[in-house]
C-alpha beads as a LAMMPS data file, in Angstrom:
LAMMPS data file: protein, C-alpha beads

440 atoms
439 bonds

1 atom types
1 bond types

-500.0 500.0 xlo xhi
-500.0 500.0 ylo yhi
-500.0 500.0 zlo zhi

Masses

1 110.0

Atoms # bond

1 1 1 13.065 -204.170 324.177
2 1 1 11.026 -201.155 325.222
3 1 1 13.752 -198.990 323.682
4 1 1 13.468 -200.972 320.471
5 1 1 9.731 -200.374 320.461
6 1 1 10.110 -196.621 320.825
7 1 1 12.744 -196.541 318.080
8 1 1 10.070 -198.012 315.837
9 1 1 7.708 -195.199 316.739
10 1 1 10.295 -192.450 316.519
11 1 1 11.426 -193.247 312.991
12 1 1 7.813 -193.011 311.881
13 1 1 7.223 -196.376 310.271
14 1 1 4.455 -196.509 307.686
15 1 1 2.228 -199.556 307.862
16 1 1 1.449 -199.575 304.176
17 1 1 2.402 -197.449 301.217
18 1 1 1.910 -197.887 297.519
19 1 1 5.570 -197.007 297.114
20 1 1 6.798 -199.245 299.921
21 1 1 10.546 -199.628 299.716
22 1 1 10.214 -202.890 301.584
23 1 1 8.077 -204.727 299.052
24 1 1 10.579 -207.336 297.904
25 1 1 8.875 -208.476 294.758
26 1 1 5.631 -208.676 292.906
27 1 1 3.834 -211.989 293.039
28 1 1 0.412 -213.370 292.301
29 1 1 0.424 -215.872 295.165
30 1 1 0.617 -215.344 298.901
31 1 1 2.540 -218.621 299.133
32 1 1 5.276 -217.555 296.711
33 1 1 6.088 -214.194 298.243
34 1 1 9.734 -213.939 299.313
35 1 1 9.910 -212.412 302.770
36 1 1 12.910 -210.465 304.026
37 1 1 14.224 -211.804 307.325
38 1 1 13.653 -208.461 309.000
39 1 1 11.305 -205.541 308.532
40 1 1 12.111 -203.172 311.381
41 1 1 13.875 -205.292 313.973
42 1 1 16.782 -203.306 315.368
43 1 1 20.276 -204.452 314.302
44 1 1 21.394 -204.955 317.880
45 1 1 18.544 -207.397 318.422
46 1 1 19.601 -209.465 315.410
47 1 1 23.094 -209.960 316.754
48 1 1 22.057 -210.352 320.390
49 1 1 19.492 -213.063 319.678
50 1 1 21.186 -214.979 316.879
51 1 1 19.369 -218.168 317.953
52 1 1 16.032 -216.714 316.792
53 1 1 14.888 -217.743 313.305
54 1 1 13.772 -214.342 312.044
55 1 1 13.103 -215.799 308.572
56 1 1 10.014 -217.528 309.973
57 1 1 8.651 -214.385 311.594
58 1 1 5.867 -213.721 309.113
59 1 1 2.290 -214.561 308.243
60 1 1 2.458 -217.849 306.333
61 1 1 -0.385 -218.746 303.995
62 1 1 -1.101 -222.215 302.673
63 1 1 -3.313 -220.933 299.876
64 1 1 -2.594 -218.643 296.934
65 1 1 -5.188 -216.136 298.066
66 1 1 -7.041 -215.254 301.246
67 1 1 -10.299 -213.348 300.723
68 1 1 -10.578 -212.463 304.401
69 1 1 -7.037 -211.158 304.714
70 1 1 -7.466 -209.239 301.466
71 1 1 -10.497 -207.536 302.982
72 1 1 -8.584 -206.843 306.180
73 1 1 -5.631 -205.440 304.215
74 1 1 -7.910 -203.132 302.249
75 1 1 -9.590 -201.830 305.413
76 1 1 -6.260 -201.253 307.175
77 1 1 -4.803 -199.569 304.093
78 1 1 -7.821 -197.279 303.795
79 1 1 -7.549 -196.396 307.484
80 1 1 -3.882 -195.522 307.052
81 1 1 -4.589 -193.344 304.011
82 1 1 -7.811 -191.596 305.026
83 1 1 -7.668 -191.739 308.847
84 1 1 -11.303 -192.811 308.729
85 1 1 -13.083 -195.928 309.927
86 1 1 -12.625 -198.413 312.745
87 1 1 -11.086 -201.858 313.016
88 1 1 -11.569 -204.241 315.924
89 1 1 -8.603 -206.485 316.708
90 1 1 -9.014 -209.411 319.119
91 1 1 -6.237 -211.565 320.538
92 1 1 -7.123 -214.567 322.688
93 1 1 -4.990 -216.845 324.834
94 1 1 -4.166 -217.836 328.400
95 1 1 -1.807 -216.300 330.937
96 1 1 0.369 -214.761 328.199
97 1 1 -2.653 -212.667 327.249
98 1 1 -4.014 -211.930 330.715
99 1 1 -0.710 -210.193 331.506
100 1 1 -1.262 -208.074 328.351
101 1 1 2.395 -207.068 328.046
102 1 1 3.340 -207.812 324.448
103 1 1 -0.219 -207.277 323.259
104 1 1 -0.147 -203.801 324.797
105 1 1 3.075 -203.110 322.874
106 1 1 1.158 -203.972 319.698
107 1 1 -1.800 -201.872 320.853
108 1 1 0.448 -198.864 321.500
109 1 1 2.122 -199.251 318.128
110 1 1 -1.179 -199.320 316.264
111 1 1 -2.887 -196.575 318.266
112 1 1 0.013 -194.129 318.397
113 1 1 0.748 -194.514 314.701
114 1 1 -1.690 -191.835 313.629
115 1 1 -2.619 -189.090 316.140
116 1 1 -5.766 -188.396 314.099
117 1 1 -6.901 -192.004 314.565
118 1 1 -6.309 -192.982 318.201
119 1 1 -8.762 -195.891 318.157
120 1 1 -10.631 -197.404 321.102
121 1 1 -9.527 -199.345 324.172
122 1 1 -12.131 -202.073 323.665
123 1 1 -12.640 -204.776 326.296
124 1 1 -11.363 -204.442 329.869
125 1 1 -12.048 -206.458 333.009
126 1 1 -11.380 -205.719 336.717
127 1 1 -8.973 -208.613 337.283
128 1 1 -7.537 -206.892 340.339
129 1 1 -10.989 -206.971 341.955
130 1 1 -11.109 -210.667 341.047
131 1 1 -7.906 -211.158 343.074
132 1 1 -5.725 -212.089 340.127
133 1 1 -3.087 -210.255 338.105
134 1 1 -4.409 -207.243 336.236
135 1 1 -2.864 -205.907 333.011
136 1 1 -0.414 -203.152 333.883
137 1 1 -1.877 -200.645 331.430
138 1 1 -5.116 -200.009 333.355
139 1 1 -6.454 -200.474 336.856
140 1 1 -9.752 -200.897 338.648
141 1 1 -10.361 -200.119 342.297
142 1 1 -13.318 -200.447 344.644
143 1 1 -13.993 -200.055 348.369
144 1 1 -16.314 -203.071 348.219
145 1 1 -15.573 -206.745 348.725
146 1 1 -16.159 -208.783 345.577
147 1 1 -16.649 -212.459 344.924
148 1 1 -14.403 -213.589 342.081
149 1 1 -15.179 -216.223 339.455
150 1 1 -12.841 -217.368 336.687
151 1 1 -13.927 -219.918 334.102
152 1 1 -10.768 -221.999 334.579
153 1 1 -11.363 -222.415 338.324
154 1 1 -15.116 -222.003 338.714
155 1 1 -16.728 -224.158 336.032
156 1 1 -19.891 -222.695 334.554
157 1 1 -21.926 -225.896 334.935
158 1 1 -21.078 -226.193 338.642
159 1 1 -21.507 -222.534 339.574
160 1 1 -24.323 -221.782 337.100
161 1 1 -22.444 -218.858 335.571
162 1 1 -22.868 -217.927 331.922
163 1 1 -19.415 -216.475 331.230
164 1 1 -18.872 -214.161 328.284
165 1 1 -15.950 -213.111 326.102
166 1 1 -13.557 -212.452 328.983
167 1 1 -14.226 -215.723 330.795
168 1 1 -14.527 -214.131 334.238
169 1 1 -17.089 -212.484 336.495
170 1 1 -17.176 -210.583 339.768
171 1 1 -20.227 -210.093 341.992
172 1 1 -21.164 -207.974 344.992
173 1 1 -24.247 -207.796 347.240
174 1 1 -23.564 -204.465 348.981
175 1 1 -26.216 -201.762 348.972
176 1 1 -23.742 -199.153 347.731
177 1 1 -21.177 -200.325 345.167
178 1 1 -18.428 -198.294 343.505
179 1 1 -16.009 -199.220 340.700
180 1 1 -13.254 -196.858 339.561
181 1 1 -11.323 -197.160 336.286
182 1 1 -8.081 -195.415 335.252
183 1 1 -5.422 -195.943 332.634
184 1 1 -2.082 -196.856 334.157
185 1 1 1.338 -197.659 332.688
186 1 1 0.721 -197.076 328.991
187 1 1 1.324 -194.323 326.453
188 1 1 -1.855 -195.170 324.567
189 1 1 -4.911 -193.850 326.399
190 1 1 -7.747 -193.521 323.890
191 1 1 -10.648 -191.521 325.317
192 1 1 -14.158 -192.917 325.504
193 1 1 -17.610 -191.359 325.390
194 1 1 -19.499 -194.648 325.375
195 1 1 -19.217 -197.395 327.985
196 1 1 -20.879 -200.770 327.545
197 1 1 -21.269 -202.528 330.903
198 1 1 -21.910 -206.277 330.762
199 1 1 -23.907 -207.340 333.811
200 1 1 -26.894 -209.438 334.931
201 1 1 -29.299 -210.556 332.234
202 1 1 -32.855 -209.248 332.503
203 1 1 -34.255 -205.955 333.683
204 1 1 -31.346 -204.335 335.492
205 1 1 -32.458 -203.567 339.088
206 1 1 -29.669 -201.116 339.837
207 1 1 -29.431 -197.355 339.565
208 1 1 -26.123 -196.162 338.090
209 1 1 -24.409 -192.864 338.840
210 1 1 -21.103 -191.468 337.536
211 1 1 -20.220 -189.084 340.348
212 1 1 -18.772 -185.795 339.128
213 1 1 -19.260 -186.902 335.509
214 1 1 -22.993 -187.553 335.938
215 1 1 -23.846 -184.248 334.239
216 1 1 -22.003 -185.510 331.144
217 1 1 -24.308 -188.526 330.749
218 1 1 -26.501 -188.082 327.667
219 1 1 -28.474 -191.314 327.887
220 1 1 -28.409 -194.845 329.250
221 1 1 -29.898 -197.786 327.365
222 1 1 -30.382 -201.209 328.944
223 1 1 -30.454 -204.396 326.887
224 1 1 -32.131 -206.987 329.147
225 1 1 -31.842 -209.856 326.663
226 1 1 -28.082 -209.610 326.234
227 1 1 -27.322 -208.311 329.693
228 1 1 -25.596 -204.989 329.157
229 1 1 -26.151 -201.259 329.541
230 1 1 -24.855 -198.583 327.171
231 1 1 -23.958 -195.245 328.745
232 1 1 -23.262 -192.288 326.432
233 1 1 -21.428 -189.094 327.435
234 1 1 -21.305 -185.682 325.788
235 1 1 -17.542 -185.397 326.383
236 1 1 -14.566 -187.729 326.119
237 1 1 -13.305 -189.382 329.323
238 1 1 -10.186 -191.327 330.263
239 1 1 -11.444 -192.557 333.655
240 1 1 -14.723 -193.197 335.404
241 1 1 -16.206 -193.568 338.888
242 1 1 -19.267 -195.754 338.596
243 1 1 -21.714 -196.233 341.468
244 1 1 -24.478 -198.837 341.698
245 1 1 -27.414 -198.785 344.086
246 1 1 -30.216 -201.403 344.186
247 1 1 -33.693 -200.177 343.254
248 1 1 -35.336 -202.332 345.926
249 1 1 -34.456 -204.388 348.973
250 1 1 -34.651 -207.743 347.206
251 1 1 -32.397 -207.688 344.163
252 1 1 -29.898 -210.265 342.894
253 1 1 -26.199 -209.705 343.469
254 1 1 -24.622 -207.328 341.002
255 1 1 -22.683 -209.298 338.378
256 1 1 -19.999 -207.697 336.208
257 1 1 -18.661 -209.560 333.159
258 1 1 -16.591 -206.755 331.695
259 1 1 -16.642 -203.366 329.987
260 1 1 -16.043 -202.104 326.468
261 1 1 -14.736 -198.547 326.187
262 1 1 -15.723 -196.904 322.903
263 1 1 -15.692 -193.539 321.146
264 1 1 -16.580 -191.796 317.881
265 1 1 -12.964 -191.552 316.704
266 1 1 -11.351 -193.522 313.871
267 1 1 -8.628 -196.058 314.519
268 1 1 -8.024 -199.505 315.945
269 1 1 -9.150 -201.236 319.112
270 1 1 -7.016 -204.127 320.357
271 1 1 -8.817 -206.322 322.876
272 1 1 -6.629 -208.821 324.690
273 1 1 -8.576 -211.809 326.041
274 1 1 -6.734 -214.031 328.473
275 1 1 -7.369 -216.142 331.565
276 1 1 -4.523 -217.805 333.426
277 1 1 -4.602 -221.516 332.639
278 1 1 -7.166 -221.235 329.839
279 1 1 -7.352 -223.580 326.876
280 1 1 -9.681 -223.650 323.907
281 1 1 -12.091 -225.766 325.941
282 1 1 -12.282 -222.963 328.527
283 1 1 -13.666 -220.419 326.079
284 1 1 -15.955 -222.945 324.416
285 1 1 -17.598 -223.410 327.822
286 1 1 -18.332 -219.668 328.063
287 1 1 -22.013 -219.734 327.085
288 1 1 -22.289 -216.004 326.318
289 1 1 -18.995 -215.741 324.435
290 1 1 -20.517 -215.631 320.969
291 1 1 -23.402 -213.289 321.742
292 1 1 -21.064 -210.818 323.445
293 1 1 -18.554 -211.041 320.594
294 1 1 -21.336 -210.224 318.147
295 1 1 -22.028 -207.027 320.114
296 1 1 -18.522 -205.801 319.219
297 1 1 -17.590 -207.907 316.156
298 1 1 -13.969 -208.542 315.127
299 1 1 -12.217 -207.549 311.903
300 1 1 -9.069 -209.424 312.934
301 1 1 -8.855 -212.288 315.424
302 1 1 -5.560 -213.817 316.579
303 1 1 -5.669 -217.204 318.319
304 1 1 -2.765 -217.837 320.675
305 1 1 -4.409 -220.698 322.559
306 1 1 -2.642 -224.020 322.897
307 1 1 -0.046 -223.893 325.644
308 1 1 -2.470 -225.289 328.219
309 1 1 -4.213 -227.594 325.734
310 1 1 -0.876 -229.267 325.011
311 1 1 0.488 -229.232 328.552
312 1 1 -0.195 -232.938 329.086
313 1 1 1.791 -236.148 328.593
314 1 1 2.370 -237.034 324.943
315 1 1 0.089 -240.083 325.119
316 1 1 -2.780 -238.036 326.580
317 1 1 -2.828 -235.322 323.919
318 1 1 -5.521 -235.719 321.254
319 1 1 -4.720 -233.661 318.126
320 1 1 -8.192 -234.288 316.723
321 1 1 -9.798 -232.760 319.840
322 1 1 -7.509 -229.722 319.660
323 1 1 -8.360 -229.311 315.981
324 1 1 -12.094 -229.595 316.626
325 1 1 -11.949 -227.049 319.439
326 1 1 -9.865 -224.571 317.434
327 1 1 -12.193 -224.865 314.463
328 1 1 -15.199 -224.218 316.702
329 1 1 -13.550 -221.052 318.019
330 1 1 -12.741 -219.936 314.479
331 1 1 -16.349 -220.425 313.423
332 1 1 -17.554 -218.286 316.324
333 1 1 -15.522 -215.329 315.019
334 1 1 -16.649 -215.968 311.436
335 1 1 -20.299 -216.022 312.480
336 1 1 -19.780 -212.676 314.194
337 1 1 -18.135 -211.329 311.030
338 1 1 -17.811 -213.599 307.948
339 1 1 -15.049 -211.319 306.595
340 1 1 -12.917 -211.527 309.746
341 1 1 -9.216 -212.309 309.196
342 1 1 -8.061 -215.152 311.480
343 1 1 -4.412 -215.427 312.520
344 1 1 -3.575 -218.854 313.951
345 1 1 -0.555 -218.682 316.237
346 1 1 1.571 -221.736 316.952
347 1 1 2.244 -221.686 320.714
348 1 1 5.727 -221.037 322.036
349 1 1 8.026 -223.927 322.864
350 1 1 7.655 -224.998 326.480
351 1 1 8.540 -227.781 328.867
352 1 1 6.094 -230.093 330.603
353 1 1 6.604 -229.911 334.387
354 1 1 9.766 -227.882 333.756
355 1 1 11.844 -230.908 332.753
356 1 1 10.163 -232.785 329.891
357 1 1 10.343 -231.644 326.280
358 1 1 6.813 -230.855 325.110
359 1 1 6.419 -232.527 321.737
360 1 1 2.723 -231.694 321.635
361 1 1 3.419 -228.179 320.328
362 1 1 4.670 -229.596 317.017
363 1 1 1.488 -231.674 316.785
364 1 1 -0.574 -228.545 317.402
365 1 1 1.325 -226.839 314.587
366 1 1 0.272 -229.592 312.176
367 1 1 -3.363 -229.060 313.129
368 1 1 -3.057 -225.291 312.833
369 1 1 -1.581 -225.563 309.336
370 1 1 -4.402 -227.888 308.264
371 1 1 -7.044 -225.411 309.412
372 1 1 -5.202 -222.441 307.900
373 1 1 -5.135 -224.203 304.529
374 1 1 -8.792 -225.201 304.775
375 1 1 -10.029 -221.711 305.699
376 1 1 -7.403 -219.757 303.708
377 1 1 -6.153 -218.010 306.815
378 1 1 -2.663 -217.165 308.085
379 1 1 -0.238 -218.797 310.533
380 1 1 2.275 -217.060 312.794
381 1 1 4.714 -219.811 313.754
382 1 1 6.131 -218.573 317.048
383 1 1 7.330 -222.117 317.785
384 1 1 9.437 -222.033 314.620
385 1 1 10.681 -218.513 315.286
386 1 1 11.907 -219.577 318.723
387 1 1 13.891 -222.503 317.302
388 1 1 11.350 -225.315 317.830
389 1 1 11.706 -228.203 320.293
390 1 1 13.682 -227.322 323.408
391 1 1 14.347 -223.726 322.352
392 1 1 12.674 -222.295 325.449
393 1 1 15.742 -223.318 327.457
394 1 1 17.927 -221.231 325.155
395 1 1 15.516 -218.341 325.606
396 1 1 15.739 -218.804 329.373
397 1 1 19.539 -218.762 329.226
398 1 1 19.253 -215.419 327.440
399 1 1 16.901 -213.933 330.069
400 1 1 13.850 -214.110 327.787
401 1 1 11.973 -216.897 329.573
402 1 1 11.284 -217.677 333.203
403 1 1 12.503 -220.761 335.013
404 1 1 9.152 -222.515 334.460
405 1 1 10.091 -222.706 330.740
406 1 1 6.550 -221.709 329.813
407 1 1 6.249 -217.983 330.490
408 1 1 8.444 -215.177 329.225
409 1 1 10.241 -212.575 331.290
410 1 1 9.126 -208.972 330.927
411 1 1 11.998 -208.435 328.493
412 1 1 10.936 -211.578 326.642
413 1 1 7.360 -210.400 326.285
414 1 1 8.504 -207.043 324.922
415 1 1 10.738 -208.850 322.428
416 1 1 7.748 -211.010 321.483
417 1 1 5.838 -207.790 320.838
418 1 1 8.633 -206.565 318.549
419 1 1 8.454 -209.831 316.613
420 1 1 4.674 -209.639 316.356
421 1 1 4.780 -206.077 315.030
422 1 1 7.465 -207.035 312.509
423 1 1 5.338 -209.934 311.294
424 1 1 2.340 -207.645 310.808
425 1 1 4.413 -205.127 308.841
426 1 1 5.824 -207.876 306.623
427 1 1 2.290 -209.083 305.961
428 1 1 1.283 -205.600 304.777
429 1 1 4.265 -205.563 302.392
430 1 1 3.303 -209.031 301.194
431 1 1 -0.263 -207.948 300.450
432 1 1 0.962 -204.729 298.853
433 1 1 3.198 -206.665 296.464
434 1 1 0.553 -209.252 295.589
435 1 1 -2.123 -206.602 295.085
436 1 1 0.128 -204.655 292.698
437 1 1 0.948 -207.825 290.767
438 1 1 -2.719 -208.708 290.321
439 1 1 -3.566 -205.139 289.278
440 1 1 -0.922 -205.235 286.539

Bonds

1 1 1 2
2 1 2 3
3 1 3 4
4 1 4 5
5 1 5 6
6 1 6 7
7 1 7 8
8 1 8 9
9 1 9 10
10 1 10 11
11 1 11 12
12 1 12 13
13 1 13 14
14 1 14 15
15 1 15 16
16 1 16 17
17 1 17 18
18 1 18 19
19 1 19 20
20 1 20 21
21 1 21 22
22 1 22 23
23 1 23 24
24 1 24 25
25 1 25 26
26 1 26 27
27 1 27 28
28 1 28 29
29 1 29 30
30 1 30 31
31 1 31 32
32 1 32 33
33 1 33 34
34 1 34 35
35 1 35 36
36 1 36 37
37 1 37 38
38 1 38 39
39 1 39 40
40 1 40 41
41 1 41 42
42 1 42 43
43 1 43 44
44 1 44 45
45 1 45 46
46 1 46 47
47 1 47 48
48 1 48 49
49 1 49 50
50 1 50 51
51 1 51 52
52 1 52 53
53 1 53 54
54 1 54 55
55 1 55 56
56 1 56 57
57 1 57 58
58 1 58 59
59 1 59 60
60 1 60 61
61 1 61 62
62 1 62 63
63 1 63 64
64 1 64 65
65 1 65 66
66 1 66 67
67 1 67 68
68 1 68 69
69 1 69 70
70 1 70 71
71 1 71 72
72 1 72 73
73 1 73 74
74 1 74 75
75 1 75 76
76 1 76 77
77 1 77 78
78 1 78 79
79 1 79 80
80 1 80 81
81 1 81 82
82 1 82 83
83 1 83 84
84 1 84 85
85 1 85 86
86 1 86 87
87 1 87 88
88 1 88 89
89 1 89 90
90 1 90 91
91 1 91 92
92 1 92 93
93 1 93 94
94 1 94 95
95 1 95 96
96 1 96 97
97 1 97 98
98 1 98 99
99 1 99 100
100 1 100 101
101 1 101 102
102 1 102 103
103 1 103 104
104 1 104 105
105 1 105 106
106 1 106 107
107 1 107 108
108 1 108 109
109 1 109 110
110 1 110 111
111 1 111 112
112 1 112 113
113 1 113 114
114 1 114 115
115 1 115 116
116 1 116 117
117 1 117 118
118 1 118 119
119 1 119 120
120 1 120 121
121 1 121 122
122 1 122 123
123 1 123 124
124 1 124 125
125 1 125 126
126 1 126 127
127 1 127 128
128 1 128 129
129 1 129 130
130 1 130 131
131 1 131 132
132 1 132 133
133 1 133 134
134 1 134 135
135 1 135 136
136 1 136 137
137 1 137 138
138 1 138 139
139 1 139 140
140 1 140 141
141 1 141 142
142 1 142 143
143 1 143 144
144 1 144 145
145 1 145 146
146 1 146 147
147 1 147 148
148 1 148 149
149 1 149 150
150 1 150 151
151 1 151 152
152 1 152 153
153 1 153 154
154 1 154 155
155 1 155 156
156 1 156 157
157 1 157 158
158 1 158 159
159 1 159 160
160 1 160 161
161 1 161 162
162 1 162 163
163 1 163 164
164 1 164 165
165 1 165 166
166 1 166 167
167 1 167 168
168 1 168 169
169 1 169 170
170 1 170 171
171 1 171 172
172 1 172 173
173 1 173 174
174 1 174 175
175 1 175 176
176 1 176 177
177 1 177 178
178 1 178 179
179 1 179 180
180 1 180 181
181 1 181 182
182 1 182 183
183 1 183 184
184 1 184 185
185 1 185 186
186 1 186 187
187 1 187 188
188 1 188 189
189 1 189 190
190 1 190 191
191 1 191 192
192 1 192 193
193 1 193 194
194 1 194 195
195 1 195 196
196 1 196 197
197 1 197 198
198 1 198 199
199 1 199 200
200 1 200 201
201 1 201 202
202 1 202 203
203 1 203 204
204 1 204 205
205 1 205 206
206 1 206 207
207 1 207 208
208 1 208 209
209 1 209 210
210 1 210 211
211 1 211 212
212 1 212 213
213 1 213 214
214 1 214 215
215 1 215 216
216 1 216 217
217 1 217 218
218 1 218 219
219 1 219 220
220 1 220 221
221 1 221 222
222 1 222 223
223 1 223 224
224 1 224 225
225 1 225 226
226 1 226 227
227 1 227 228
228 1 228 229
229 1 229 230
230 1 230 231
231 1 231 232
232 1 232 233
233 1 233 234
234 1 234 235
235 1 235 236
236 1 236 237
237 1 237 238
238 1 238 239
239 1 239 240
240 1 240 241
241 1 241 242
242 1 242 243
243 1 243 244
244 1 244 245
245 1 245 246
246 1 246 247
247 1 247 248
248 1 248 249
249 1 249 250
250 1 250 251
251 1 251 252
252 1 252 253
253 1 253 254
254 1 254 255
255 1 255 256
256 1 256 257
257 1 257 258
258 1 258 259
259 1 259 260
260 1 260 261
261 1 261 262
262 1 262 263
263 1 263 264
264 1 264 265
265 1 265 266
266 1 266 267
267 1 267 268
268 1 268 269
269 1 269 270
270 1 270 271
271 1 271 272
272 1 272 273
273 1 273 274
274 1 274 275
275 1 275 276
276 1 276 277
277 1 277 278
278 1 278 279
279 1 279 280
280 1 280 281
281 1 281 282
282 1 282 283
283 1 283 284
284 1 284 285
285 1 285 286
286 1 286 287
287 1 287 288
288 1 288 289
289 1 289 290
290 1 290 291
291 1 291 292
292 1 292 293
293 1 293 294
294 1 294 295
295 1 295 296
296 1 296 297
297 1 297 298
298 1 298 299
299 1 299 300
300 1 300 301
301 1 301 302
302 1 302 303
303 1 303 304
304 1 304 305
305 1 305 306
306 1 306 307
307 1 307 308
308 1 308 309
309 1 309 310
310 1 310 311
311 1 311 312
312 1 312 313
313 1 313 314
314 1 314 315
315 1 315 316
316 1 316 317
317 1 317 318
318 1 318 319
319 1 319 320
320 1 320 321
321 1 321 322
322 1 322 323
323 1 323 324
324 1 324 325
325 1 325 326
326 1 326 327
327 1 327 328
328 1 328 329
329 1 329 330
330 1 330 331
331 1 331 332
332 1 332 333
333 1 333 334
334 1 334 335
335 1 335 336
336 1 336 337
337 1 337 338
338 1 338 339
339 1 339 340
340 1 340 341
341 1 341 342
342 1 342 343
343 1 343 344
344 1 344 345
345 1 345 346
346 1 346 347
347 1 347 348
348 1 348 349
349 1 349 350
350 1 350 351
351 1 351 352
352 1 352 353
353 1 353 354
354 1 354 355
355 1 355 356
356 1 356 357
357 1 357 358
358 1 358 359
359 1 359 360
360 1 360 361
361 1 361 362
362 1 362 363
363 1 363 364
364 1 364 365
365 1 365 366
366 1 366 367
367 1 367 368
368 1 368 369
369 1 369 370
370 1 370 371
371 1 371 372
372 1 372 373
373 1 373 374
374 1 374 375
375 1 375 376
376 1 376 377
377 1 377 378
378 1 378 379
379 1 379 380
380 1 380 381
381 1 381 382
382 1 382 383
383 1 383 384
384 1 384 385
385 1 385 386
386 1 386 387
387 1 387 388
388 1 388 389
389 1 389 390
390 1 390 391
391 1 391 392
392 1 392 393
393 1 393 394
394 1 394 395
395 1 395 396
396 1 396 397
397 1 397 398
398 1 398 399
399 1 399 400
400 1 400 401
401 1 401 402
402 1 402 403
403 1 403 404
404 1 404 405
405 1 405 406
406 1 406 407
407 1 407 408
408 1 408 409
409 1 409 410
410 1 410 411
411 1 411 412
412 1 412 413
413 1 413 414
414 1 414 415
415 1 415 416
416 1 416 417
417 1 417 418
418 1 418 419
419 1 419 420
420 1 420 421
421 1 421 422
422 1 422 423
423 1 423 424
424 1 424 425
425 1 425 426
426 1 426 427
427 1 427 428
428 1 428 429
429 1 429 430
430 1 430 431
431 1 431 432
432 1 432 433
433 1 433 434
434 1 434 435
435 1 435 436
436 1 436 437
437 1 437 438
438 1 438 439
439 1 439 440
């Protein structure tokens, strides 16, 4: 599927155009738009995966109009036309997102689209220092020994940790601490001249030094109330070597909650938020989630949380609890940016304990549709695209899912990225057609 992805880039797809040859019709309702089955899925993929319902691979609306998605469409269209402005994309989930495979495919597609608008990397976290799997597109290293805390394993109320957006934290008590960052296996490496370091709340009792790049530091600003420091550079970087030293002998352990890598360039950031085993309840327990999100507010927020919420016996699943939790997460994004477009993803088909059909996913879909209709947002029905109940076994038999019937293979994740990109492109055509119809 990597080859398919690069074919998309090579042929120079255009996200949106007023003369789009793909706009199937003009319509005055998002619900009545007639989608094509495919936008840019390669022909070989269609025949190879005939069990996939490509006709459902789109953004489905349950309202005639969506003010938030109209705003998002306008901003993305303007970015494509003028190569000016920034858009922050967020995508939240569990282990599918911590791996950051298919989401990085989407990130590469969006950031390599226009060389003049490379965008920003956004949020990153040193998962490898937390002794868990790190996304393959960047790496952190350190000579120090770190204590690792993940919100799924180390509950905030028990460990007295106020987790933030990324739901994890590492800490170290050494007197000389070093963290190194580098891009790794990715073709999209947006530079940064501004690093926001989320750390201990309060006056920060550590001196920071950037090694050979220290002469490039223009200024450092600490925000004690929100627990972060902004470091600005006079040149663009693609890596950093950050050193911390305590300012006195009695200081608290250094706590790191994550980094945002920013720049002055136009384009899109695509922050993937994922913790292995996380459900909606996990992120709702992260006390600093909302305040940190507000520091870097979203324009687009995709929710792919539900696999772990529904991974329980049928009798134990409470749809009303799932709905309440999802709505709370939606409201957090809307408080950070009332115009934010929210994409509600129906989780992939999966098996409970590898052998029981998981009928809870269909119940989650019902809840998701209800909320999408209420808030005039969009649904990406991955469950339907896969073939619904029991389809994960078919995907496994075609080397797209692992034997646990929950996670995808690397090839499966790349195919999922192709589907996601195709759905986004079809949405842009949909909005293009509806906007033209209204204008006329």
